[in-house]
C-alpha positions as a LaTeX table, in Angstrom:
\begin{tabular}{lrrr}
\hline
Residue & $x$ (\AA) & $y$ (\AA) & $z$ (\AA) \\
\hline
Met1 & $-30.33$ & 72.95 & 1.03 \\
Arg2 & $-33.01$ & 71.01 & 2.83 \\
Lys3 & $-36.11$ & 70.49 & 0.71 \\
Thr4 & $-39.66$ & 69.50 & 1.43 \\
Leu5 & $-40.70$ & 66.82 & $-1.05$ \\
Leu6 & $-44.36$ & 66.25 & $-1.75$ \\
Ala7 & $-45.43$ & 63.21 & $-3.78$ \\
Thr8 & $-48.61$ & 64.14 & $-5.55$ \\
Thr9 & $-50.83$ & 62.46 & $-8.10$ \\
Ala10 & $-52.20$ & 64.78 & $-10.77$ \\
Leu11 & $-55.30$ & 63.38 & $-12.46$ \\
Ile12 & $-55.72$ & 64.85 & $-15.89$ \\
Ala13 & $-59.18$ & 64.22 & $-17.28$ \\
Val14 & $-58.74$ & 65.77 & $-20.70$ \\
Gly15 & $-58.63$ & 63.75 & $-23.92$ \\
Gly16 & $-58.22$ & 60.47 & $-22.08$ \\
Val17 & $-54.74$ & 61.34 & $-20.75$ \\
Ser18 & $-53.77$ & 59.01 & $-17.92$ \\
Ala19 & $-52.81$ & 60.07 & $-14.43$ \\
Ala20 & $-49.24$ & 61.29 & $-13.92$ \\
Asn21 & $-47.16$ & 61.25 & $-10.77$ \\
Ala22 & $-45.50$ & 64.58 & $-10.00$ \\
Asp23 & $-42.87$ & 65.37 & $-7.38$ \\
Val24 & $-43.06$ & 68.84 & $-5.86$ \\
Ser25 & $-40.24$ & 70.32 & $-3.80$ \\
Ile26 & $-40.22$ & 73.59 & $-1.91$ \\
Ser27 & $-36.94$ & 75.18 & $-0.91$ \\
Gly28 & $-35.95$ & 78.64 & 0.16 \\
Gly29 & $-33.34$ & 80.89 & 1.62 \\
Tyr30 & $-32.73$ & 84.09 & 3.52 \\
Glu31 & $-29.68$ & 86.26 & 2.99 \\
Ala32 & $-28.53$ & 88.90 & 5.45 \\
Ser33 & $-25.81$ & 91.11 & 3.97 \\
Trp34 & $-23.45$ & 93.91 & 4.99 \\
Val35 & $-21.79$ & 95.84 & 2.16 \\
Ser36 & $-19.15$ & 98.55 & 2.41 \\
Ser37 & $-18.16$ & 100.41 & $-0.77$ \\
Asn38 & $-15.97$ & 103.36 & $-1.66$ \\
Ile39 & $-14.84$ & 105.36 & $-4.70$ \\
Ser40 & $-11.51$ & 107.16 & $-4.34$ \\
Gly41 & $-12.05$ & 110.73 & $-3.25$ \\
Gly42 & $-15.52$ & 109.97 & $-1.91$ \\
Ala43 & $-17.11$ & 108.80 & 1.30 \\
Thr44 & $-17.45$ & 105.15 & 2.32 \\
Thr45 & $-21.00$ & 103.82 & 2.10 \\
Asp46 & $-22.14$ & 101.03 & 4.41 \\
Thr47 & $-25.38$ & 99.15 & 3.83 \\
Ile48 & $-27.14$ & 96.46 & 5.84 \\
Asn49 & $-29.80$ & 94.63 & 3.87 \\
Gly50 & $-31.98$ & 92.06 & 5.60 \\
Glu51 & $-34.79$ & 91.85 & 3.06 \\
Asn52 & $-33.47$ & 89.12 & 0.80 \\
Met53 & $-35.92$ & 86.27 & 1.26 \\
Asp54 & $-36.73$ & 83.97 & $-1.63$ \\
Phe55 & $-38.08$ & 80.51 & $-2.22$ \\
Gln56 & $-38.51$ & 78.12 & $-5.11$ \\
Ile57 & $-41.26$ & 75.67 & $-5.97$ \\
Ser58 & $-40.06$ & 72.93 & $-8.31$ \\
Phe59 & $-42.08$ & 70.29 & $-10.10$ \\
Ser60 & $-40.85$ & 67.18 & $-11.88$ \\
Ser61 & $-42.60$ & 64.28 & $-13.56$ \\
Thr62 & $-41.88$ & 61.36 & $-15.86$ \\
Leu63 & $-44.37$ & 61.00 & $-18.71$ \\
Asp64 & $-45.76$ & 57.71 & $-20.00$ \\
Asn65 & $-43.52$ & 57.88 & $-23.08$ \\
Gly66 & $-40.37$ & 58.13 & $-20.90$ \\
Met67 & $-39.77$ & 61.86 & $-21.31$ \\
Ser68 & $-39.28$ & 63.95 & $-18.17$ \\
Ile69 & $-40.63$ & 67.43 & $-17.52$ \\
Thr70 & $-39.75$ & 69.99 & $-14.86$ \\
Gly71 & $-41.06$ & 73.39 & $-13.83$ \\
Gln72 & $-39.87$ & 76.02 & $-11.39$ \\
Val73 & $-41.16$ & 79.23 & $-9.85$ \\
Asn74 & $-38.82$ & 81.65 & $-8.06$ \\
Thr75 & $-40.34$ & 84.18 & $-5.68$ \\
Ser76 & $-39.05$ & 86.78 & $-3.24$ \\
Glu77 & $-40.42$ & 89.52 & $-1.02$ \\
Ala78 & $-41.06$ & 91.40 & $-4.28$ \\
Gly79 & $-43.32$ & 88.63 & $-5.64$ \\
Val80 & $-42.91$ & 86.15 & $-8.50$ \\
Glu81 & $-39.63$ & 86.87 & $-10.26$ \\
Glu82 & $-38.99$ & 84.05 & $-12.74$ \\
Thr83 & $-40.54$ & 80.85 & $-14.02$ \\
Gly84 & $-39.43$ & 78.13 & $-16.39$ \\
Ala85 & $-39.85$ & 74.57 & $-17.60$ \\
Thr86 & $-37.87$ & 71.85 & $-19.36$ \\
Ile87 & $-38.73$ & 68.83 & $-21.51$ \\
Ser88 & $-36.03$ & 66.16 & $-21.61$ \\
Gly89 & $-35.46$ & 62.83 & $-23.29$ \\
Asp90 & $-32.94$ & 60.90 & $-25.35$ \\
Phe91 & $-33.15$ & 63.75 & $-27.86$ \\
Gly92 & $-31.78$ & 66.30 & $-25.38$ \\
Thr93 & $-33.50$ & 69.10 & $-23.45$ \\
Ile94 & $-35.89$ & 71.83 & $-24.54$ \\
Gly95 & $-35.91$ & 74.80 & $-22.17$ \\
Leu96 & $-38.80$ & 77.24 & $-21.83$ \\
Gly97 & $-38.86$ & 80.54 & $-19.96$ \\
Pro98 & $-36.10$ & 82.37 & $-18.04$ \\
Leu99 & $-35.40$ & 79.46 & $-15.66$ \\
Gly100 & $-35.62$ & 76.77 & $-18.32$ \\
Ala101 & $-33.95$ & 78.37 & $-21.32$ \\
Ser102 & $-30.48$ & 79.89 & $-21.51$ \\
Asp103 & $-27.41$ & 79.36 & $-23.67$ \\
Gly104 & $-27.21$ & 75.79 & $-22.39$ \\
Gly105 & $-24.38$ & 76.65 & $-20.00$ \\
Met106 & $-21.96$ & 77.40 & $-22.84$ \\
Ser107 & $-20.90$ & 80.89 & $-21.70$ \\
Thr108 & $-18.10$ & 81.41 & $-19.17$ \\
Ala109 & $-17.65$ & 84.05 & $-16.47$ \\
Val110 & $-14.53$ & 84.27 & $-14.30$ \\
Asp111 & $-16.06$ & 86.00 & $-11.26$ \\
Val112 & $-15.86$ & 82.80 & $-9.22$ \\
Thr113 & $-16.12$ & 84.50 & $-5.83$ \\
Pro114 & $-19.36$ & 84.16 & $-3.81$ \\
Asp115 & $-20.36$ & 87.73 & $-4.67$ \\
Glu116 & $-19.17$ & 90.29 & $-7.20$ \\
Gly117 & $-19.89$ & 93.98 & $-6.96$ \\
Thr118 & $-18.58$ & 97.47 & $-7.49$ \\
Ala119 & $-19.05$ & 100.98 & $-6.17$ \\
Phe120 & $-19.20$ & 102.23 & $-9.75$ \\
Thr121 & $-22.63$ & 102.61 & $-11.39$ \\
Ala122 & $-23.67$ & 100.28 & $-14.20$ \\
Ala123 & $-24.82$ & 101.93 & $-17.46$ \\
Thr124 & $-23.48$ & 105.28 & $-16.20$ \\
Asp125 & $-19.82$ & 104.57 & $-15.40$ \\
Tyr126 & $-19.42$ & 101.36 & $-17.42$ \\
Thr127 & $-21.39$ & 98.95 & $-19.62$ \\
Ala128 & $-20.12$ & 95.56 & $-18.43$ \\
Leu129 & $-17.66$ & 94.29 & $-15.84$ \\
Pro130 & $-14.80$ & 92.43 & $-17.58$ \\
Ala131 & $-15.23$ & 89.28 & $-15.45$ \\
Asp132 & $-18.84$ & 88.81 & $-16.62$ \\
Glu133 & $-20.18$ & 86.96 & $-19.62$ \\
Asn134 & $-22.65$ & 88.98 & $-21.67$ \\
Ile135 & $-24.94$ & 86.27 & $-23.08$ \\
Asp136 & $-28.62$ & 86.84 & $-22.23$ \\
Asp137 & $-31.17$ & 84.15 & $-21.43$ \\
Val138 & $-33.77$ & 83.55 & $-24.14$ \\
Ala139 & $-37.37$ & 82.37 & $-24.23$ \\
Ile140 & $-36.73$ & 78.92 & $-25.69$ \\
Asn141 & $-33.65$ & 76.82 & $-26.35$ \\
Tyr142 & $-32.52$ & 73.32 & $-27.20$ \\
Thr143 & $-29.49$ & 71.58 & $-25.64$ \\
Ser144 & $-28.26$ & 68.35 & $-27.17$ \\
Pro145 & $-27.34$ & 65.27 & $-25.15$ \\
Ser146 & $-23.63$ & 64.67 & $-24.57$ \\
Met147 & $-22.01$ & 62.93 & $-27.52$ \\
Gly148 & $-18.58$ & 61.74 & $-26.45$ \\
Gly149 & $-18.24$ & 64.84 & $-24.29$ \\
Phe150 & $-19.55$ & 67.25 & $-26.95$ \\
Lys151 & $-22.80$ & 69.22 & $-26.56$ \\
Phe152 & $-24.37$ & 72.10 & $-28.42$ \\
Ala153 & $-27.24$ & 74.51 & $-27.78$ \\
Val154 & $-29.37$ & 76.90 & $-29.83$ \\
Gly155 & $-32.01$ & 79.34 & $-28.64$ \\
Arg156 & $-34.35$ & 82.13 & $-29.63$ \\
Gly157 & $-36.08$ & 85.06 & $-27.97$ \\
Asp158 & $-38.57$ & 87.61 & $-29.36$ \\
Ala159 & $-39.75$ & 90.72 & $-27.54$ \\
Gly160 & $-41.71$ & 93.02 & $-29.81$ \\
Thr161 & $-39.27$ & 94.55 & $-32.26$ \\
Thr162 & $-36.25$ & 92.90 & $-30.62$ \\
Glu163 & $-35.09$ & 89.41 & $-31.64$ \\
Thr164 & $-32.31$ & 87.45 & $-29.96$ \\
Thr165 & $-30.52$ & 84.33 & $-31.21$ \\
Val166 & $-28.02$ & 82.36 & $-29.13$ \\
Tyr167 & $-25.94$ & 79.31 & $-29.89$ \\
Gly168 & $-23.01$ & 77.55 & $-28.31$ \\
Ala169 & $-21.04$ & 74.37 & $-27.83$ \\
Ser170 & $-18.90$ & 72.67 & $-25.21$ \\
Phe171 & $-16.52$ & 69.74 & $-25.04$ \\
Thr172 & $-15.45$ & 67.96 & $-21.86$ \\
Thr173 & $-12.65$ & 65.42 & $-21.56$ \\
Ala174 & $-10.64$ & 63.79 & $-18.79$ \\
Ala175 & $-7.13$ & 65.13 & $-18.26$ \\
Ala176 & $-4.43$ & 64.87 & $-15.58$ \\
Gly177 & $-6.71$ & 63.07 & $-13.16$ \\
Gly178 & $-9.38$ & 65.75 & $-13.57$ \\
Ser179 & $-11.37$ & 67.26 & $-16.41$ \\
Val180 & $-11.13$ & 70.04 & $-18.98$ \\
Thr181 & $-14.16$ & 71.74 & $-20.52$ \\
Ile182 & $-13.89$ & 74.08 & $-23.51$ \\
Lys183 & $-16.95$ & 76.30 & $-24.07$ \\
Tyr184 & $-18.15$ & 78.82 & $-26.64$ \\
Ala185 & $-21.35$ & 80.88 & $-26.81$ \\
Asn186 & $-22.60$ & 83.62 & $-29.13$ \\
Met187 & $-25.56$ & 85.99 & $-28.98$ \\
Asp188 & $-27.00$ & 88.35 & $-31.59$ \\
Thr189 & $-29.75$ & 90.78 & $-30.63$ \\
Asp190 & $-31.38$ & 92.73 & $-33.46$ \\
Ser191 & $-33.47$ & 95.73 & $-32.48$ \\
Ala192 & $-35.58$ & 98.21 & $-34.43$ \\
Thr193 & $-33.51$ & 100.79 & $-32.58$ \\
Ala194 & $-30.13$ & 100.54 & $-34.28$ \\
Thr195 & $-28.19$ & 101.68 & $-31.23$ \\
Ala196 & $-29.77$ & 98.89 & $-29.11$ \\
Ser197 & $-28.52$ & 96.01 & $-31.26$ \\
Val198 & $-25.95$ & 93.85 & $-29.47$ \\
Ser199 & $-23.58$ & 91.08 & $-30.48$ \\
Ala200 & $-21.74$ & 89.16 & $-27.76$ \\
Ser201 & $-19.48$ & 86.12 & $-27.52$ \\
Ser202 & $-17.89$ & 84.05 & $-24.78$ \\
Ile203 & $-15.07$ & 81.54 & $-25.00$ \\
Gly204 & $-13.67$ & 79.81 & $-21.96$ \\
Val205 & $-11.78$ & 76.88 & $-20.52$ \\
Val206 & $-12.60$ & 75.29 & $-17.16$ \\
Met207 & $-10.02$ & 72.89 & $-15.67$ \\
Ser208 & $-10.70$ & 70.83 & $-12.55$ \\
Val209 & $-7.86$ & 68.97 & $-10.84$ \\
Gly210 & $-8.32$ & 67.59 & $-7.35$ \\
Asp211 & $-9.79$ & 70.29 & $-5.12$ \\
Ala212 & $-8.89$ & 73.16 & $-7.48$ \\
Thr213 & $-10.85$ & 74.57 & $-10.41$ \\
Ile214 & $-9.30$ & 77.08 & $-12.81$ \\
Thr215 & $-11.41$ & 79.18 & $-15.19$ \\
Val216 & $-10.04$ & 81.27 & $-18.07$ \\
Ala217 & $-12.29$ & 83.23 & $-20.42$ \\
Gln218 & $-12.63$ & 86.05 & $-22.93$ \\
Asn219 & $-15.99$ & 87.81 & $-23.26$ \\
Thr220 & $-16.90$ & 90.42 & $-25.86$ \\
Gln221 & $-19.84$ & 92.73 & $-26.45$ \\
Asp222 & $-20.41$ & 94.98 & $-29.47$ \\
Thr223 & $-23.15$ & 97.60 & $-29.18$ \\
Gly224 & $-24.97$ & 99.28 & $-32.08$ \\
Glu225 & $-25.40$ & 98.24 & $-35.70$ \\
Thr226 & $-22.40$ & 100.42 & $-36.57$ \\
Val227 & $-20.60$ & 99.22 & $-33.39$ \\
Thr228 & $-20.18$ & 102.29 & $-31.22$ \\
Glu229 & $-18.72$ & 100.25 & $-28.37$ \\
Ala230 & $-16.64$ & 97.05 & $-28.69$ \\
Leu231 & $-15.84$ & 95.71 & $-25.24$ \\
Val232 & $-13.34$ & 92.91 & $-24.68$ \\
Gly233 & $-12.90$ & 91.38 & $-21.23$ \\
Thr234 & $-10.25$ & 88.78 & $-20.42$ \\
Gly235 & $-9.62$ & 87.12 & $-17.09$ \\
Ala236 & $-8.98$ & 84.07 & $-14.96$ \\
Gly237 & $-10.37$ & 82.72 & $-11.71$ \\
Val238 & $-9.53$ & 79.90 & $-9.32$ \\
Thr239 & $-11.39$ & 78.14 & $-6.53$ \\
Tyr240 & $-9.86$ & 75.76 & $-4.02$ \\
Lys241 & $-11.77$ & 73.52 & $-1.65$ \\
Val242 & $-9.69$ & 73.57 & 1.53 \\
Ser243 & $-12.11$ & 71.31 & 3.38 \\
Asp244 & $-15.74$ & 70.25 & 3.35 \\
Ser245 & $-16.48$ & 73.52 & 5.18 \\
Leu246 & $-14.14$ & 76.05 & 3.57 \\
Thr247 & $-13.68$ & 77.11 & $-0.07$ \\
Leu248 & $-11.36$ & 79.92 & $-1.18$ \\
Ser249 & $-11.69$ & 81.81 & $-4.46$ \\
Ala250 & $-10.03$ & 84.61 & $-6.42$ \\
Tyr251 & $-10.15$ & 86.15 & $-9.89$ \\
Thr252 & $-8.76$ & 88.99 & $-11.95$ \\
Ala253 & $-10.01$ & 90.46 & $-15.23$ \\
Ser254 & $-9.34$ & 93.46 & $-17.43$ \\
Gly255 & $-11.49$ & 95.09 & $-20.07$ \\
Asp256 & $-11.04$ & 97.62 & $-22.84$ \\
Asp257 & $-12.99$ & 99.12 & $-25.71$ \\
Asp258 & $-11.69$ & 98.67 & $-29.26$ \\
Lys259 & $-13.58$ & 101.86 & $-30.18$ \\
Ser260 & $-11.95$ & 103.85 & $-27.38$ \\
Thr261 & $-8.39$ & 102.67 & $-26.81$ \\
Ala262 & $-8.00$ & 104.85 & $-23.71$ \\
Tyr263 & $-10.86$ & 103.10 & $-21.88$ \\
Glu264 & $-9.80$ & 100.54 & $-19.28$ \\
Leu265 & $-11.55$ & 98.70 & $-16.48$ \\
Thr266 & $-9.82$ & 96.18 & $-14.22$ \\
Asp267 & $-11.58$ & 94.03 & $-11.65$ \\
Thr268 & $-10.07$ & 91.74 & $-9.01$ \\
Gly269 & $-11.82$ & 89.81 & $-6.29$ \\
Val270 & $-11.04$ & 87.43 & $-3.44$ \\
Gly271 & $-13.54$ & 85.50 & $-1.40$ \\
Leu272 & $-14.33$ & 82.62 & 0.88 \\
Ser273 & $-17.33$ & 80.45 & 1.65 \\
Tyr274 & $-17.54$ & 78.83 & 5.07 \\
Thr275 & $-20.23$ & 76.34 & 5.99 \\
Ile276 & $-20.96$ & 76.88 & 9.65 \\
Thr277 & $-23.40$ & 73.98 & 9.57 \\
Pro278 & $-25.49$ & 72.54 & 6.73 \\
Gly279 & $-28.08$ & 75.19 & 5.94 \\
Met280 & $-25.95$ & 78.09 & 7.25 \\
Val281 & $-23.13$ & 79.46 & 5.05 \\
Leu282 & $-21.00$ & 82.59 & 5.47 \\
His283 & $-19.75$ & 84.29 & 2.27 \\
Val284 & $-17.11$ & 87.05 & 2.25 \\
Thr285 & $-15.98$ & 88.85 & $-0.93$ \\
His286 & $-13.69$ & 91.83 & $-1.49$ \\
Asn287 & $-13.46$ & 93.60 & $-4.88$ \\
Glu288 & $-11.06$ & 96.24 & $-6.20$ \\
Gln289 & $-11.69$ & 98.00 & $-9.51$ \\
Asp290 & $-9.86$ & 100.67 & $-11.48$ \\
Leu291 & $-11.65$ & 102.65 & $-14.20$ \\
Lys292 & $-10.53$ & 105.36 & $-16.60$ \\
Asn293 & $-11.83$ & 107.20 & $-19.63$ \\
Ser294 & $-15.45$ & 106.28 & $-19.03$ \\
Ser295 & $-18.34$ & 108.69 & $-19.47$ \\
Thr296 & $-17.91$ & 109.72 & $-15.83$ \\
Tyr297 & $-14.22$ & 109.26 & $-15.02$ \\
Thr298 & $-11.62$ & 110.52 & $-17.49$ \\
Thr299 & $-8.67$ & 109.88 & $-15.16$ \\
Ser300 & $-7.84$ & 106.64 & $-13.40$ \\
Thr301 & $-10.29$ & 106.18 & $-10.51$ \\
Ser302 & $-10.36$ & 103.24 & $-8.12$ \\
Ser303 & $-13.16$ & 101.70 & $-6.11$ \\
Ser304 & $-13.43$ & 98.99 & $-3.47$ \\
Arg305 & $-16.30$ & 96.91 & $-2.15$ \\
Thr306 & $-16.54$ & 94.36 & 0.66 \\
Ser307 & $-19.56$ & 92.13 & 1.07 \\
Val308 & $-20.36$ & 89.83 & 4.00 \\
Asn309 & $-23.37$ & 87.56 & 3.45 \\
Leu310 & $-24.96$ & 85.08 & 5.81 \\
Asn311 & $-27.10$ & 82.60 & 3.87 \\
Leu312 & $-29.76$ & 80.47 & 5.54 \\
Ser313 & $-31.31$ & 77.73 & 3.46 \\
Phe314 & $-34.23$ & 75.46 & 4.16 \\
\hline
\end{tabular}
């Protein structure tokens, strides 16, 4: 992505604070997409969407005491969507806001294709796709520096009567000419509404050897204080860099509900990313899902979705 970098000098005349140099970068992208989806027994739906324009404004600065700070604003045709900031030093990184704070990158999803989607309807036909991790971003978190390949993160979010706590850890080591990273993340959301309380976990292994990366993970999500739904999703994904221009990817995952043993949801996807020229990338993804014993479909019902996306970055 090509970025416009502006070197600015911010003079702060409060409390005798000295001037600070700040770098500001502006980057953006436009995505044109064509999506074709179908549920067995129904009609095929084709959609062309050309209104996916967004851009980011990022700020970074090094303070007089050696700490570094960053800030970012994401916007789209709908207006400002997310903001965030980080404060970093030898002590690690403190993240603030949706773009600054998360689980510290400790959760693991296996949907490694450029785009994942389904013709089924979220919250109506299913709660979570089995290839996804279910750890939410929080308002503030701390991520430790790497200590011999080990890192940990803790975070907290409050929204009225809902409180969320996340924590996680990861360990990275060299192996077989590549690297192996083991990750774990956990989230507990307590709500005044008992049925809205959620507990989720994610454990995964990411192995990189040469031009191939293999991801294996198990993600869980329990809903309700008395656990009315206990989802378990297990899967694996692989990406392979064929050349500087072409990357292939594929994954498969299956999910079930420990509270409803007849419930099943499988999700497979294949995709490719082709760089036509720097700043212009073509993504193609095809998904197949099979769902049964959900609130909508009691018998096995399949769906398919194909997405073609042209991404322009500047």
